[in-house]
C-alpha positions as YAML, in Angstrom:
chain: A
units: angstrom
residues:
- id: 1
  name: UNK
  ca: [-173.15, -211.27, 80.91]
- id: 2
  name: UNK
  ca: [-172.94, -211.69, 84.75]
- id: 3
  name: UNK
  ca: [-171.35, -215.23, 84.30]
- id: 4
  name: UNK
  ca: [-168.50, -213.88, 82.17]
- id: 5
  name: UNK
  ca: [-167.87, -211.00, 84.43]
- id: 6
  name: UNK
  ca: [-167.83, -213.18, 87.62]
- id: 7
  name: UNK
  ca: [-165.75, -215.77, 85.99]
- id: 8
  name: UNK
  ca: [-163.11, -213.12, 84.85]
- id: 9
  name: UNK
  ca: [-163.14, -211.49, 88.26]
- id: 10
  name: UNK
  ca: [-162.57, -214.79, 90.00]
- id: 11
  name: UNK
  ca: [-159.99, -215.91, 87.69]
- id: 12
  name: UNK
  ca: [-158.14, -212.49, 88.29]
- id: 13
  name: UNK
  ca: [-158.58, -212.74, 91.99]
- id: 14
  name: UNK
  ca: [-157.19, -216.27, 92.05]
- id: 15
  name: UNK
  ca: [-154.21, -215.16, 89.90]
- id: 16
  name: UNK
  ca: [-153.47, -212.02, 91.96]
- id: 17
  name: UNK
  ca: [-153.57, -213.89, 95.13]
- id: 18
  name: UNK
  ca: [-150.75, -216.05, 93.94]
- id: 19
  name: UNK
  ca: [-148.34, -213.11, 93.77]
- id: 20
  name: UNK
  ca: [-149.65, -210.43, 96.12]
- id: 21
  name: UNK
  ca: [-148.87, -210.37, 99.84]
- id: 22
  name: UNK
  ca: [-152.30, -209.04, 100.53]
- id: 23
  name: UNK
  ca: [-155.95, -209.66, 99.62]
- id: 24
  name: UNK
  ca: [-156.57, -208.04, 96.19]
- id: 25
  name: UNK
  ca: [-160.08, -207.15, 97.32]
- id: 26
  name: UNK
  ca: [-161.74, -207.22, 100.72]
- id: 27
  name: UNK
  ca: [-164.92, -209.29, 101.00]
- id: 28
  name: UNK
  ca: [-166.97, -206.12, 101.51]
- id: 29
  name: UNK
  ca: [-165.45, -204.68, 98.34]
- id: 30
  name: UNK
  ca: [-166.42, -207.78, 96.45]
- id: 31
  name: UNK
  ca: [-170.09, -207.63, 97.65]
- id: 32
  name: UNK
  ca: [-170.16, -203.87, 96.73]
- id: 33
  name: UNK
  ca: [-168.79, -204.79, 93.28]
- id: 34
  name: UNK
  ca: [-171.51, -207.23, 92.75]
- id: 35
  name: UNK
  ca: [-174.24, -204.94, 93.92]
- id: 36
  name: UNK
  ca: [-173.04, -202.06, 91.64]
- id: 37
  name: UNK
  ca: [-172.52, -204.18, 88.64]
- id: 38
  name: UNK
  ca: [-175.93, -205.74, 88.98]
- id: 39
  name: UNK
  ca: [-177.67, -202.39, 88.63]
- id: 40
  name: UNK
  ca: [-177.10, -201.90, 84.85]
- id: 41
  name: UNK
  ca: [-177.76, -205.54, 84.22]
- id: 42
  name: UNK
  ca: [-181.19, -205.34, 86.07]
- id: 43
  name: UNK
  ca: [-182.25, -202.88, 83.34]
- id: 44
  name: UNK
  ca: [-181.73, -205.32, 80.57]
- id: 45
  name: UNK
  ca: [-185.36, -206.30, 80.64]
- id: 46
  name: UNK
  ca: [-186.12, -202.73, 79.38]
- id: 47
  name: UNK
  ca: [-183.44, -202.62, 76.83]
- id: 48
  name: UNK
  ca: [-183.88, -202.21, 72.96]
- id: 49
  name: UNK
  ca: [-183.29, -205.46, 71.18]
- id: 50
  name: UNK
  ca: [-181.87, -205.83, 67.71]
- id: 51
  name: UNK
  ca: [-184.71, -207.04, 65.45]
- id: 52
  name: UNK
  ca: [-182.63, -209.97, 64.16]
- id: 53
  name: UNK
  ca: [-182.64, -211.44, 67.68]
- id: 54
  name: UNK
  ca: [-186.30, -211.43, 68.12]
- id: 55
  name: UNK
  ca: [-187.41, -212.62, 64.51]
- id: 56
  name: UNK
  ca: [-187.78, -216.28, 65.80]
- id: 57
  name: UNK
  ca: [-187.80, -218.21, 69.00]
- id: 58
  name: UNK
  ca: [-184.41, -219.31, 70.38]
- id: 59
  name: UNK
  ca: [-183.60, -222.00, 72.81]
- id: 60
  name: UNK
  ca: [-181.00, -221.77, 75.60]
- id: 61
  name: UNK
  ca: [-177.84, -223.32, 74.67]
- id: 62
  name: UNK
  ca: [-175.55, -224.08, 77.70]
- id: 63
  name: UNK
  ca: [-172.49, -224.99, 75.56]
- id: 64
  name: UNK
  ca: [-172.84, -221.53, 73.97]
- id: 65
  name: UNK
  ca: [-173.18, -219.84, 77.34]
- id: 66
  name: UNK
  ca: [-170.12, -221.57, 78.65]
- id: 67
  name: UNK
  ca: [-168.03, -220.66, 75.54]
- id: 68
  name: UNK
  ca: [-169.37, -216.95, 75.91]
- id: 69
  name: UNK
  ca: [-168.45, -216.99, 79.51]
- id: 70
  name: UNK
  ca: [-164.98, -218.33, 79.16]
- id: 71
  name: UNK
  ca: [-164.25, -216.04, 76.06]
- id: 72
  name: UNK
  ca: [-165.29, -212.84, 77.72]
- id: 73
  name: UNK
  ca: [-164.31, -213.72, 81.21]
- id: 74
  name: UNK
  ca: [-160.70, -214.21, 80.04]
- id: 75
  name: UNK
  ca: [-160.80, -210.80, 78.00]
- id: 76
  name: UNK
  ca: [-161.98, -209.24, 81.29]
- id: 77
  name: UNK
  ca: [-159.01, -210.96, 83.16]
- id: 78
  name: UNK
  ca: [-156.45, -209.63, 80.70]
- id: 79
  name: UNK
  ca: [-157.50, -206.10, 81.45]
- id: 80
  name: UNK
  ca: [-157.68, -206.87, 85.10]
- id: 81
  name: UNK
  ca: [-153.96, -207.85, 85.02]
- id: 82
  name: UNK
  ca: [-153.23, -204.83, 83.02]
- id: 83
  name: UNK
  ca: [-154.74, -202.77, 85.82]
- id: 84
  name: UNK
  ca: [-152.68, -204.77, 88.37]
- id: 85
  name: UNK
  ca: [-149.50, -203.96, 86.48]
- id: 86
  name: UNK
  ca: [-150.40, -200.29, 86.23]
- id: 87
  name: UNK
  ca: [-151.18, -200.12, 89.98]
- id: 88
  name: UNK
  ca: [-148.12, -201.96, 91.19]
- id: 89
  name: UNK
  ca: [-145.50, -200.92, 88.70]
- id: 90
  name: UNK
  ca: [-146.45, -197.46, 87.50]
- id: 91
  name: UNK
  ca: [-148.32, -196.06, 90.38]
- id: 92
  name: UNK
  ca: [-146.48, -197.99, 93.19]
- id: 93
  name: UNK
  ca: [-149.88, -198.47, 95.02]
- id: 94
  name: UNK
  ca: [-150.21, -199.32, 98.49]
- id: 95
  name: UNK
  ca: [-152.65, -202.26, 99.21]
- id: 96
  name: UNK
  ca: [-155.53, -199.88, 99.92]
- id: 97
  name: UNK
  ca: [-154.83, -198.07, 96.65]
- id: 98
  name: UNK
  ca: [-154.58, -201.31, 94.78]
- id: 99
  name: UNK
  ca: [-157.94, -202.48, 96.10]
- id: 100
  name: UNK
  ca: [-159.48, -199.09, 95.41]
- id: 101
  name: UNK
  ca: [-157.93, -199.05, 91.88]
- id: 102
  name: UNK
  ca: [-159.14, -202.59, 90.98]
- id: 103
  name: UNK
  ca: [-162.66, -201.97, 92.59]
- id: 104
  name: UNK
  ca: [-163.10, -198.81, 90.36]
- id: 105
  name: UNK
  ca: [-161.76, -200.49, 87.15]
- id: 106
  name: UNK
  ca: [-163.73, -203.56, 87.81]
- id: 107
  name: UNK
  ca: [-167.06, -201.92, 88.51]
- id: 108
  name: UNK
  ca: [-166.90, -199.46, 85.64]
- id: 109
  name: UNK
  ca: [-165.55, -201.93, 83.09]
- id: 110
  name: UNK
  ca: [-168.21, -204.56, 84.04]
- id: 111
  name: UNK
  ca: [-170.98, -201.93, 83.71]
- id: 112
  name: UNK
  ca: [-169.67, -200.49, 80.42]
- id: 113
  name: UNK
  ca: [-168.94, -203.92, 78.77]
- id: 114
  name: UNK
  ca: [-172.75, -204.62, 79.03]
- id: 115
  name: UNK
  ca: [-173.24, -202.04, 76.26]
- id: 116
  name: UNK
  ca: [-170.76, -203.90, 74.09]
- id: 117
  name: UNK
  ca: [-171.95, -207.47, 74.67]
- id: 118
  name: UNK
  ca: [-175.66, -206.88, 74.77]
- id: 119
  name: UNK
  ca: [-175.69, -206.87, 70.95]
- id: 120
  name: UNK
  ca: [-174.01, -208.89, 68.18]
- id: 121
  name: UNK
  ca: [-173.72, -205.73, 66.02]
- id: 122
  name: UNK
  ca: [-171.01, -203.28, 66.57]
- id: 123
  name: UNK
  ca: [-171.94, -201.67, 69.92]
- id: 124
  name: UNK
  ca: [-172.09, -198.14, 68.56]
- id: 125
  name: UNK
  ca: [-174.75, -199.17, 65.98]
- id: 126
  name: UNK
  ca: [-177.10, -200.65, 68.41]
- id: 127
  name: UNK
  ca: [-178.92, -198.10, 70.48]
- id: 128
  name: UNK
  ca: [-179.19, -199.36, 74.17]
- id: 129
  name: UNK
  ca: [-182.42, -198.51, 76.17]
- id: 130
  name: UNK
  ca: [-182.64, -195.31, 78.14]
- id: 131
  name: UNK
  ca: [-182.58, -197.10, 81.56]
- id: 132
  name: UNK
  ca: [-179.56, -199.15, 80.71]
- id: 133
  name: UNK
  ca: [-177.66, -196.03, 79.71]
- id: 134
  name: UNK
  ca: [-178.81, -194.09, 82.81]
- id: 135
  name: UNK
  ca: [-177.99, -197.09, 85.07]
- id: 136
  name: UNK
  ca: [-174.48, -197.43, 83.52]
- id: 137
  name: UNK
  ca: [-173.73, -193.72, 83.84]
- id: 138
  name: UNK
  ca: [-174.97, -193.64, 87.38]
- id: 139
  name: UNK
  ca: [-172.99, -196.66, 88.48]
- id: 140
  name: UNK
  ca: [-169.81, -195.26, 86.80]
- id: 141
  name: UNK
  ca: [-170.20, -191.87, 88.43]
- id: 142
  name: UNK
  ca: [-170.91, -193.24, 91.80]
- id: 143
  name: UNK
  ca: [-167.98, -195.58, 91.53]
- id: 144
  name: UNK
  ca: [-165.62, -192.78, 90.61]
- id: 145
  name: UNK
  ca: [-166.93, -190.70, 93.60]
- id: 146
  name: UNK
  ca: [-166.86, -193.49, 96.23]
- id: 147
  name: UNK
  ca: [-163.19, -193.22, 97.16]
- id: 148
  name: UNK
  ca: [-163.69, -189.51, 97.91]
- id: 149
  name: UNK
  ca: [-167.00, -189.99, 99.76]
- id: 150
  name: UNK
  ca: [-167.48, -190.15, 103.55]
- id: 151
  name: UNK
  ca: [-168.33, -193.75, 103.25]
- id: 152
  name: UNK
  ca: [-165.06, -194.66, 101.67]
- id: 153
  name: UNK
  ca: [-163.13, -195.60, 104.78]
- id: 154
  name: UNK
  ca: [-165.82, -198.27, 106.01]
- id: 155
  name: UNK
  ca: [-165.38, -199.93, 102.50]
- id: 156
  name: UNK
  ca: [-161.67, -199.69, 102.61]
- id: 157
  name: UNK
  ca: [-161.45, -197.36, 99.75]
- id: 158
  name: UNK
  ca: [-158.91, -194.52, 99.57]
- id: 159
  name: UNK
  ca: [-158.58, -191.59, 97.16]
- id: 160
  name: UNK
  ca: [-156.54, -192.20, 94.11]
- id: 161
  name: UNK
  ca: [-153.98, -189.95, 92.31]
- id: 162
  name: UNK
  ca: [-155.26, -188.06, 89.17]
- id: 163
  name: UNK
  ca: [-152.79, -190.07, 87.09]
- id: 164
  name: UNK
  ca: [-154.87, -193.18, 87.94]
- id: 165
  name: UNK
  ca: [-157.85, -191.72, 86.20]
- id: 166
  name: UNK
  ca: [-155.65, -191.33, 82.91]
- id: 167
  name: UNK
  ca: [-154.57, -194.78, 83.18]
- id: 168
  name: UNK
  ca: [-158.05, -196.06, 83.98]
- id: 169
  name: UNK
  ca: [-159.40, -194.33, 80.89]
- id: 170
  name: UNK
  ca: [-156.76, -195.95, 78.65]
- id: 171
  name: UNK
  ca: [-157.49, -199.30, 80.13]
- id: 172
  name: UNK
  ca: [-161.18, -198.95, 79.80]
- id: 173
  name: UNK
  ca: [-160.79, -197.83, 76.06]
- id: 174
  name: UNK
  ca: [-158.61, -200.68, 75.39]
- id: 175
  name: UNK
  ca: [-161.04, -203.15, 77.03]
- id: 176
  name: UNK
  ca: [-164.12, -201.87, 75.03]
- id: 177
  name: UNK
  ca: [-162.22, -202.07, 71.76]
- id: 178
  name: UNK
  ca: [-160.83, -205.51, 72.50]
- id: 179
  name: UNK
  ca: [-164.29, -206.87, 73.60]
- id: 180
  name: UNK
  ca: [-165.79, -205.51, 70.33]
- id: 181
  name: UNK
  ca: [-163.12, -207.16, 68.27]
- id: 182
  name: UNK
  ca: [-163.38, -210.46, 70.23]
- id: 183
  name: UNK
  ca: [-167.15, -210.28, 69.92]
- id: 184
  name: UNK
  ca: [-166.86, -209.98, 66.02]
- id: 185
  name: UNK
  ca: [-164.61, -213.10, 65.87]
- id: 186
  name: UNK
  ca: [-166.67, -214.92, 68.40]
- id: 187
  name: UNK
  ca: [-169.95, -214.72, 66.45]
- id: 188
  name: UNK
  ca: [-168.15, -215.16, 63.10]
- id: 189
  name: UNK
  ca: [-166.74, -218.59, 64.03]
- id: 190
  name: UNK
  ca: [-169.41, -219.53, 66.45]
- id: 191
  name: UNK
  ca: [-173.10, -220.00, 66.28]
- id: 192
  name: UNK
  ca: [-175.15, -217.43, 64.32]
...
């Protein structure tokens, strides 16, 4: 999960750097993104696992992991670029608002997508563990509040207009739906 998210974010960062006259995220924002997105992933050890995934021992398959990373990393990047477009062309975001907007979208989407890709089943039919749900909700809530908190300025974050939250909700819904559809195809044509 982390490999696909990191690949997607770095692919998006590299692409955005080609056309933006400013850094898409500051180094401290990248570190904070990694810290926050690691929190739900650390609870995976306590997660509920679908019975069909533990019915027999399985070996690590590096080719499968690479394919997974590339597939879901690129899906992540598509929605990063949609976020970039919304920030630049719809909201006319300043560099600080752009960074804040991408930071918020990146952290929340990376945390939420764990709920989708943690199972081969449709995500809404596989109940995640309590700690995973709590960690995901806590990270999403914290991330939404950070731009309005007293510690926002040291992290280079700034309050966002309310219209951004509506756009963010639409982008996140599209991302979750797309990831679910890609996951079905990925497992249908890939290894079982």
